[in-house]
MARKOLTI-818610 format. One record per residue (C-alpha): residue in one letter; residue number from 1; y, z, x. Coordinates in Angstrom, 2 decimals, decimal comma. Layout:
<nodes>
- a | NUM | Y | Z | X .
...
</nodes>
This chain:
<nodes>
- m | 1 | 130,09 | 31,98 | 44,93 .
- n | 2 | 132,20 | 34,41 | 47,10 .
- t | 3 | 133,42 | 32,69 | 50,10 .
- t | 4 | 135,51 | 35,76 | 51,67 .
- p | 5 | 134,83 | 36,27 | 55,37 .
- f | 6 | 133,60 | 39,65 | 54,93 .
- f | 7 | 130,85 | 38,29 | 52,43 .
- r | 8 | 129,76 | 35,60 | 54,93 .
- k | 9 | 129,35 | 38,34 | 57,62 .
- a | 10 | 127,18 | 40,27 | 55,40 .
- v | 11 | 124,92 | 37,21 | 54,53 .
- l | 12 | 124,75 | 36,29 | 58,15 .
- c | 13 | 123,72 | 39,71 | 59,28 .
- a | 14 | 120,96 | 39,92 | 56,49 .
- v | 15 | 119,62 | 36,55 | 57,60 .
- a | 16 | 119,38 | 37,66 | 61,29 .
- c | 17 | 117,57 | 41,02 | 60,32 .
- a | 18 | 115,05 | 39,14 | 58,22 .
- s | 19 | 114,30 | 36,59 | 61,11 .
- c | 20 | 113,82 | 39,53 | 63,67 .
- a | 21 | 111,36 | 41,14 | 61,30 .
- t | 22 | 109,60 | 37,86 | 60,88 .
- l | 23 | 109,42 | 37,50 | 64,58 .
- t | 24 | 108,16 | 40,97 | 65,15 .
- q | 25 | 105,35 | 40,37 | 62,55 .
- a | 26 | 104,59 | 37,09 | 64,17 .
- q | 27 | 103,76 | 38,63 | 67,47 .
- p | 28 | 99,92 | 38,92 | 68,11 .
- a | 29 | 98,34 | 42,32 | 67,25 .
- a | 30 | 97,17 | 42,64 | 70,87 .
- r | 31 | 100,80 | 42,36 | 72,32 .
- r | 32 | 102,00 | 44,93 | 69,72 .
- a | 33 | 99,31 | 47,45 | 70,68 .
- q | 34 | 100,15 | 46,83 | 74,35 .
- k | 35 | 103,74 | 47,52 | 73,81 .
- e | 36 | 103,11 | 50,78 | 71,84 .
- t | 37 | 100,76 | 51,99 | 74,57 .
- q | 38 | 103,28 | 51,35 | 77,15 .
- q | 39 | 105,96 | 53,09 | 75,25 .
- s | 40 | 103,54 | 56,16 | 74,70 .
- t | 41 | 102,52 | 56,16 | 78,34 .
- v | 42 | 106,23 | 56,40 | 79,32 .
- q | 43 | 106,93 | 59,15 | 77,06 .
- k | 44 | 103,78 | 61,08 | 78,19 .
- l | 45 | 104,74 | 60,64 | 81,70 .
- a | 46 | 108,20 | 62,00 | 81,02 .
- v | 47 | 107,01 | 65,17 | 79,35 .
- e | 48 | 104,31 | 65,89 | 82,27 .
- g | 49 | 106,77 | 65,19 | 85,09 .
- r | 50 | 109,35 | 67,35 | 83,75 .
- e | 51 | 110,01 | 70,01 | 86,00 .
- f | 52 | 110,49 | 73,56 | 84,55 .
- p | 53 | 112,87 | 76,24 | 86,36 .
- t | 54 | 111,23 | 78,30 | 88,66 .
- a | 55 | 112,23 | 81,34 | 90,82 .
- q | 56 | 115,08 | 80,86 | 93,30 .
- e | 57 | 114,10 | 79,58 | 96,70 .
- m | 58 | 114,27 | 81,85 | 99,71 .
- p | 59 | 117,23 | 81,15 | 101,81 .
- a | 60 | 116,75 | 80,00 | 105,40 .
- d | 61 | 119,29 | 82,42 | 106,78 .
- a | 62 | 118,00 | 85,62 | 105,12 .
- s | 63 | 119,42 | 88,52 | 107,16 .
- w | 64 | 116,14 | 90,52 | 106,86 .
- r | 65 | 112,50 | 89,23 | 106,03 .
- r | 66 | 109,07 | 90,61 | 106,32 .
- d | 67 | 106,11 | 88,33 | 105,97 .
- v | 68 | 102,77 | 89,98 | 104,64 .
- y | 69 | 99,37 | 88,44 | 104,04 .
- r | 70 | 97,42 | 89,77 | 101,13 .
- s | 71 | 93,80 | 89,25 | 99,90 .
- l | 72 | 93,68 | 89,38 | 96,08 .
- d | 73 | 90,23 | 90,54 | 94,77 .
- l | 74 | 89,53 | 88,82 | 91,42 .
- n | 75 | 87,23 | 91,61 | 90,37 .
- k | 76 | 90,34 | 93,84 | 89,86 .
- d | 77 | 91,68 | 93,79 | 86,36 .
- a | 78 | 95,22 | 93,03 | 87,72 .
- n | 79 | 93,81 | 89,71 | 89,44 .
- a | 80 | 91,24 | 88,74 | 86,85 .
- t | 81 | 93,79 | 86,64 | 85,12 .
- l | 82 | 93,36 | 84,07 | 87,62 .
- y | 83 | 89,63 | 83,97 | 87,46 .
- f | 84 | 89,12 | 83,22 | 83,51 .
- p | 85 | 87,71 | 80,78 | 82,38 .
- t | 86 | 85,52 | 79,44 | 85,06 .
- m | 87 | 84,74 | 76,23 | 83,05 .
- p | 88 | 87,60 | 74,69 | 81,24 .
- q | 89 | 87,61 | 75,49 | 77,57 .
- g | 90 | 89,94 | 74,95 | 74,59 .
- g | 91 | 92,48 | 73,58 | 76,78 .
- r | 92 | 92,42 | 76,37 | 79,36 .
- m | 93 | 91,35 | 76,41 | 82,89 .
- n | 94 | 91,62 | 79,06 | 85,69 .
- l | 95 | 93,88 | 78,69 | 88,67 .
- f | 96 | 91,35 | 77,27 | 90,98 .
- t | 97 | 90,41 | 74,27 | 88,73 .
- y | 98 | 94,10 | 73,50 | 88,11 .
- l | 99 | 95,05 | 73,55 | 91,76 .
- f | 100 | 92,14 | 71,37 | 92,80 .
- k | 101 | 92,87 | 68,79 | 90,19 .
- l | 102 | 96,58 | 68,60 | 91,14 .
- v | 103 | 95,18 | 68,09 | 94,82 .
- l | 104 | 92,94 | 65,32 | 93,52 .
- q | 105 | 95,81 | 63,59 | 91,79 .
- g | 106 | 98,07 | 63,85 | 94,63 .
- k | 107 | 100,84 | 65,95 | 92,98 .
- v | 108 | 100,16 | 68,78 | 95,30 .
- k | 109 | 99,19 | 68,62 | 99,02 .
- a | 110 | 96,58 | 70,79 | 100,64 .
- y | 111 | 96,83 | 71,89 | 104,31 .
- e | 112 | 94,13 | 73,01 | 106,65 .
- y | 113 | 93,19 | 76,69 | 107,09 .
- t | 114 | 93,03 | 77,10 | 110,67 .
- l | 115 | 91,56 | 79,59 | 112,97 .
- d | 116 | 94,72 | 81,67 | 113,63 .
- g | 117 | 94,71 | 81,96 | 109,61 .
- n | 118 | 98,44 | 80,70 | 109,71 .
- e | 119 | 99,72 | 78,06 | 107,19 .
- h | 120 | 100,90 | 74,92 | 108,79 .
- f | 121 | 102,86 | 72,72 | 106,25 .
- d | 122 | 102,92 | 69,42 | 108,24 .
- a | 123 | 101,30 | 65,95 | 108,24 .
- k | 124 | 98,97 | 66,84 | 111,07 .
- h | 125 | 97,24 | 69,73 | 109,03 .
- q | 126 | 97,11 | 67,88 | 105,70 .
- m | 127 | 93,75 | 67,51 | 104,28 .
- k | 128 | 92,19 | 64,55 | 102,15 .
- p | 129 | 90,59 | 65,67 | 98,94 .
- t | 130 | 87,33 | 64,00 | 100,10 .
- k | 131 | 87,31 | 66,04 | 103,24 .
- i | 132 | 87,44 | 69,21 | 101,21 .
- m | 133 | 84,68 | 68,15 | 99,10 .
- d | 134 | 82,61 | 67,09 | 101,96 .
- t | 135 | 83,11 | 70,27 | 103,81 .
- y | 136 | 82,31 | 72,59 | 101,07 .
- e | 137 | 79,53 | 70,50 | 99,59 .
- i | 138 | 81,22 | 69,57 | 96,31 .
- y | 139 | 79,53 | 66,73 | 94,43 .
- y | 140 | 81,64 | 63,57 | 93,53 .
- e | 141 | 81,34 | 60,00 | 93,01 .
- k | 142 | 83,35 | 56,99 | 94,39 .
- v | 143 | 84,00 | 54,54 | 91,62 .
- d | 144 | 85,11 | 50,86 | 92,47 .
- k | 145 | 87,16 | 49,30 | 89,72 .
- d | 146 | 89,56 | 46,39 | 90,03 .
- g | 147 | 89,27 | 46,41 | 93,93 .
- k | 148 | 90,44 | 50,09 | 93,80 .
- t | 149 | 88,41 | 53,21 | 94,86 .
- s | 150 | 88,74 | 56,29 | 92,57 .
- i | 151 | 86,87 | 59,56 | 92,70 .
- r | 152 | 84,97 | 61,05 | 89,67 .
- l | 153 | 84,33 | 64,60 | 89,73 .
- n | 154 | 82,88 | 66,63 | 86,81 .
- d | 155 | 84,18 | 70,15 | 85,87 .
- a | 156 | 80,67 | 71,53 | 86,19 .
- d | 157 | 80,54 | 70,48 | 89,79 .
- l | 158 | 83,60 | 72,36 | 90,78 .
- p | 159 | 82,59 | 75,79 | 92,43 .
- s | 160 | 85,10 | 77,68 | 90,29 .
- e | 161 | 82,96 | 80,66 | 89,56 .
- a | 162 | 82,48 | 81,21 | 93,39 .
- v | 163 | 86,35 | 81,54 | 94,12 .
- k | 164 | 86,71 | 85,27 | 93,73 .
- l | 165 | 89,19 | 85,96 | 96,16 .
- y | 166 | 92,60 | 84,36 | 97,20 .
- f | 167 | 94,90 | 84,79 | 100,25 .
- i | 168 | 98,35 | 84,79 | 99,72 .
- k | 169 | 101,49 | 84,91 | 102,02 .
- e | 170 | 104,26 | 87,00 | 100,52 .
- s | 171 | 107,77 | 87,28 | 101,98 .
- s | 172 | 109,93 | 90,26 | 101,18 .
- y | 173 | 113,69 | 89,51 | 102,05 .
- y | 174 | 117,12 | 90,54 | 101,64 .
- d | 175 | 119,58 | 87,78 | 100,46 .
- q | 176 | 123,04 | 88,63 | 101,66 .
- h | 177 | 124,60 | 85,82 | 99,61 .
- t | 178 | 123,60 | 87,51 | 96,45 .
- a | 179 | 123,18 | 90,99 | 97,64 .
- s | 180 | 119,57 | 91,10 | 96,32 .
- f | 181 | 116,07 | 92,07 | 97,38 .
- r | 182 | 113,25 | 89,98 | 96,42 .
- t | 183 | 109,56 | 89,62 | 96,96 .
- k | 184 | 108,25 | 85,97 | 96,82 .
- v | 185 | 104,80 | 84,14 | 97,25 .
- t | 186 | 105,17 | 81,46 | 99,69 .
- a | 187 | 101,46 | 80,17 | 100,25 .
- i | 188 | 98,20 | 80,35 | 98,23 .
- c | 189 | 94,68 | 79,91 | 99,66 .
- p | 190 | 91,46 | 79,97 | 97,47 .
- v | 191 | 88,52 | 81,50 | 99,25 .
- l | 192 | 85,06 | 80,41 | 98,33 .
- q | 193 | 82,42 | 83,10 | 98,60 .
- r | 194 | 78,86 | 82,13 | 98,67 .
- g | 195 | 75,65 | 84,01 | 99,69 .
- d | 196 | 72,67 | 86,09 | 98,48 .
- s | 197 | 74,59 | 89,23 | 97,29 .
- e | 198 | 72,30 | 89,73 | 94,38 .
- f | 199 | 69,50 | 90,10 | 96,75 .
- g | 200 | 71,19 | 92,75 | 99,06 .
- g | 201 | 72,80 | 90,22 | 101,51 .
- s | 202 | 76,39 | 89,61 | 102,09 .
- e | 203 | 78,79 | 86,86 | 100,92 .
- l | 204 | 80,45 | 84,64 | 103,35 .
- r | 205 | 83,99 | 84,15 | 102,84 .
- n | 206 | 85,28 | 80,44 | 103,47 .
- p | 207 | 88,97 | 79,88 | 103,09 .
- m | 208 | 89,51 | 76,37 | 101,77 .
- f | 209 | 92,99 | 75,17 | 102,08 .
- w | 210 | 96,63 | 76,32 | 101,94 .
- v | 211 | 99,05 | 75,18 | 99,18 .
- n | 212 | 102,81 | 75,33 | 99,53 .
- y | 213 | 103,82 | 77,55 | 96,58 .
- e | 214 | 107,35 | 75,68 | 96,38 .
- e | 215 | 105,48 | 72,56 | 95,95 .
- a | 216 | 103,01 | 73,79 | 93,34 .
- a | 217 | 105,66 | 76,08 | 91,36 .
- p | 218 | 106,76 | 73,49 | 88,86 .
- y | 219 | 103,23 | 72,67 | 87,81 .
- l | 220 | 102,21 | 76,45 | 87,86 .
- s | 221 | 104,89 | 77,00 | 85,17 .
- k | 222 | 102,77 | 74,95 | 82,76 .
- l | 223 | 99,49 | 76,73 | 83,54 .
- e | 224 | 99,07 | 79,27 | 80,70 .
- l | 225 | 96,51 | 82,14 | 81,66 .
- m | 226 | 95,17 | 84,77 | 79,51 .
- g | 227 | 97,17 | 88,05 | 80,36 .
- s | 228 | 95,16 | 91,02 | 78,85 .
- n | 229 | 91,78 | 92,05 | 78,12 .
- l | 230 | 92,84 | 93,90 | 74,87 .
- n | 231 | 94,95 | 91,07 | 73,47 .
- n | 232 | 93,44 | 87,67 | 74,15 .
- a | 233 | 96,44 | 85,86 | 72,43 .
- a | 234 | 98,62 | 87,15 | 75,19 .
- t | 235 | 99,40 | 84,50 | 77,84 .
- v | 236 | 101,52 | 84,36 | 80,96 .
- s | 237 | 102,29 | 81,25 | 83,12 .
- a | 238 | 100,80 | 81,22 | 86,62 .
- d | 239 | 104,33 | 80,85 | 87,95 .
- d | 240 | 105,54 | 83,85 | 86,06 .
- y | 241 | 102,31 | 86,04 | 87,12 .
- f | 242 | 103,12 | 85,52 | 90,69 .
- t | 243 | 107,01 | 85,60 | 90,46 .
- t | 244 | 106,78 | 89,05 | 88,80 .
- n | 245 | 104,47 | 90,25 | 91,28 .
- r | 246 | 101,68 | 91,26 | 88,79 .
- y | 247 | 98,88 | 90,97 | 91,25 .
- e | 248 | 97,36 | 93,87 | 93,42 .
- g | 249 | 96,38 | 92,90 | 96,91 .
- e | 250 | 95,55 | 94,78 | 100,09 .
- i | 251 | 97,43 | 93,78 | 103,33 .
- y | 252 | 95,27 | 92,15 | 106,09 .
- k | 253 | 97,84 | 90,89 | 108,23 .
- v | 254 | 101,59 | 90,85 | 108,92 .
- t | 255 | 103,55 | 88,42 | 111,00 .
- n | 256 | 104,00 | 89,91 | 114,58 .
- l | 257 | 104,67 | 88,88 | 118,03 .
- q | 258 | 100,99 | 89,36 | 119,08 .
- d | 259 | 99,87 | 87,16 | 116,15 .
- k | 260 | 97,24 | 89,85 | 115,34 .
- i | 261 | 95,69 | 90,78 | 112,00 .
- l | 262 | 95,18 | 94,39 | 111,11 .
- a | 263 | 91,42 | 94,31 | 112,04 .
- n | 264 | 92,29 | 93,52 | 115,70 .
- y | 265 | 93,81 | 96,97 | 116,31 .
- c | 266 | 92,41 | 99,10 | 113,34 .
- p | 267 | 88,77 | 99,87 | 114,63 .
- t | 268 | 87,67 | 102,06 | 111,56 .
- d | 269 | 88,15 | 101,76 | 107,54 .
- s | 270 | 90,35 | 104,94 | 107,83 .
- a | 271 | 92,62 | 103,56 | 110,42 .
- m | 272 | 92,95 | 100,38 | 108,55 .
- t | 273 | 93,89 | 102,18 | 105,39 .
- k | 274 | 96,36 | 104,20 | 107,10 .
- e | 275 | 98,02 | 101,18 | 108,56 .
- q | 276 | 98,04 | 99,60 | 105,17 .
- k | 277 | 99,87 | 102,60 | 103,82 .
- r | 278 | 102,30 | 102,63 | 106,63 .
- i | 279 | 103,45 | 98,98 | 106,08 .
- e | 280 | 103,75 | 99,52 | 102,28 .
- k | 281 | 105,98 | 102,46 | 103,00 .
- e | 282 | 108,26 | 100,54 | 105,38 .
- l | 283 | 108,69 | 97,75 | 102,64 .
- a | 284 | 109,35 | 100,52 | 99,97 .
- d | 285 | 111,80 | 102,46 | 102,16 .
- f | 286 | 113,76 | 99,39 | 103,02 .
- r | 287 | 113,94 | 98,46 | 99,24 .
- r | 288 | 115,32 | 101,98 | 98,51 .
- h | 289 | 117,79 | 101,98 | 101,39 .
- v | 290 | 119,22 | 98,54 | 100,42 .
- w | 291 | 120,32 | 100,05 | 97,01 .
- g | 292 | 122,37 | 102,90 | 98,69 .
- h | 293 | 119,82 | 105,71 | 98,82 .
- d | 294 | 120,53 | 108,05 | 101,76 .
- s | 295 | 117,96 | 109,02 | 104,26 .
- i | 296 | 119,23 | 112,55 | 104,59 .
- p | 297 | 116,81 | 115,23 | 103,06 .
- a | 298 | 117,68 | 116,45 | 99,56 .
- d | 299 | 117,95 | 120,18 | 100,58 .
- t | 300 | 120,66 | 119,45 | 103,22 .
- t | 301 | 122,71 | 117,14 | 101,01 .
- l | 302 | 126,33 | 118,41 | 100,62 .
- t | 303 | 127,47 | 119,21 | 97,08 .
- d | 304 | 130,85 | 119,83 | 95,56 .
- s | 305 | 132,49 | 123,31 | 94,95 .
- l | 306 | 131,76 | 123,49 | 91,35 .
- a | 307 | 128,10 | 122,91 | 91,93 .
- e | 308 | 127,99 | 125,44 | 94,54 .
- a | 309 | 129,64 | 127,92 | 92,44 .
- d | 310 | 127,28 | 127,29 | 89,47 .
- a | 311 | 124,36 | 127,90 | 91,87 .
- k | 312 | 125,64 | 131,06 | 93,17 .
- s | 313 | 126,43 | 132,44 | 89,63 .
- a | 314 | 122,96 | 131,27 | 88,71 .
- n | 315 | 121,28 | 133,22 | 91,58 .
- r | 316 | 123,41 | 136,42 | 90,89 .
- t | 317 | 122,30 | 136,47 | 87,26 .
- t | 318 | 118,81 | 135,96 | 88,44 .
- r | 319 | 118,94 | 138,75 | 90,95 .
- a | 320 | 120,54 | 141,19 | 88,50 .
- a | 321 | 117,93 | 140,37 | 85,69 .
- a | 322 | 115,14 | 141,08 | 88,36 .
- s | 323 | 116,75 | 144,47 | 89,32 .
- r | 324 | 116,90 | 145,48 | 85,80 .
- k | 325 | 113,38 | 144,43 | 85,12 .
- r | 326 | 112,25 | 146,68 | 88,27 .
- d | 327 | 114,28 | 149,69 | 87,14 .
- r | 328 | 112,69 | 149,46 | 83,64 .
- s | 329 | 109,28 | 149,13 | 85,00 .
- a | 330 | 109,91 | 152,22 | 87,38 .
- s | 331 | 111,32 | 154,25 | 84,47 .
- v | 332 | 108,21 | 153,48 | 82,44 .
- k | 333 | 105,89 | 154,50 | 85,33 .
- s | 334 | 107,45 | 157,72 | 86,00 .
- s | 335 | 107,64 | 158,81 | 82,41 .
- s | 336 | 103,90 | 157,93 | 81,89 .
- s | 337 | 102,97 | 159,95 | 85,02 .
- k | 338 | 104,87 | 163,06 | 83,82 .
- s | 339 | 103,13 | 162,86 | 80,53 .
- s | 340 | 99,86 | 162,61 | 81,91 .
- k | 341 | 99,98 | 166,04 | 83,82 .
- p | 342 | 98,59 | 169,34 | 81,82 .
- a | 343 | 101,29 | 171,78 | 80,86 .
- k | 344 | 101,22 | 175,22 | 82,68 .
- s | 345 | 101,18 | 178,48 | 80,33 .
- k | 346 | 103,88 | 180,92 | 81,47 .
- a | 347 | 102,95 | 184,63 | 80,96 .
- p | 348 | 105,74 | 186,84 | 79,68 .
- k | 349 | 107,46 | 188,76 | 82,28 .
- s | 350 | 106,67 | 192,45 | 82,25 .
- s | 351 | 109,12 | 195,23 | 83,27 .
- k | 352 | 108,43 | 197,27 | 86,31 .
- s | 353 | 107,69 | 200,26 | 84,16 .
- s | 354 | 104,81 | 198,46 | 82,53 .
- a | 355 | 103,61 | 197,22 | 85,75 .
- s | 356 | 103,56 | 200,56 | 87,49 .
- g | 357 | 102,89 | 203,11 | 84,87 .
- s | 358 | 102,13 | 205,94 | 87,44 .
- k | 359 | 105,67 | 205,93 | 88,86 .
- l | 360 | 107,44 | 206,13 | 85,41 .
- s | 361 | 110,54 | 208,28 | 86,08 .
- v | 362 | 113,08 | 209,79 | 83,26 .
- r | 363 | 116,60 | 210,59 | 84,12 .
- r | 364 | 117,82 | 213,45 | 82,20 .
- q | 365 | 121,42 | 214,22 | 81,48 .
- r | 366 | 122,58 | 217,47 | 82,37 .
- h | 367 | 124,38 | 219,26 | 79,49 .
</nodes>
């Protein structure tokens, strides 16, 4: 028998492995199953809790910023992405169902929609899920298990089909650190619409709660939404949808010193539309001027000498061509007018002798 040190180490390692395998097999089946379940749970939580990269945060010291509140009507094609499907199917769900489940699980906080319509992200205005469901009459059950109370909520009881509108807060700002102009969503509020519109009545709007977009963004990057009516396989994440500003919304409020909404100082629909267009133009003008566009009108912009020479030469050529065209048209007109007049017949000239035969005189020569 080989008794070299190397051979003895190999034998000892083989014996140790065999004993470990024996001990593992000797463990009760329940303990092995519990251990495997714990490992799978840890792996699942690691995957679910992974934060995906989201849009760059807005700096607190931005040199310019304009806060605008918009209403997103989900009946518009650009916003319908947030509405489908009203009932979870095939692993898909719409934005409201996803947000509400995040609130129920405590991953995202819900904040009260106050009378002034502003968002207040503090502990004083934080809402519990049970308060939201009690306020808007959403049916749920409380289940006591192992001394702990949990909430059971069916997907069919969520009023997902009645959320046909969203309020969002949008901040357009200039970041002097990166010399960039950005437009970013900072808050989202689902609006519950209930009423008898099918029978000629009007639907009442009930803003439910505000959600801080920065807090929800890592989870919204995992929500895949259908992005097209023509191609149902095309998807876009909810975070990309808001980050790329694919939505269409009318402005109903801007942050101002009087804290007024547009309806407070726009008495008619035409005045409201005019004010909305004015605010949109202000945002567009600032964006253009950031990238160096001058505000001087184009017709008074100074040009270089070569451009001026080319313009003058082109004008001279145009004037000369117009003059030649006028001359040709005048010549053709005069020639056509002459050819249209009847020709006058001229009688042969007669001598005086023929004209006055009675006065004929003959001069005779003298011989």
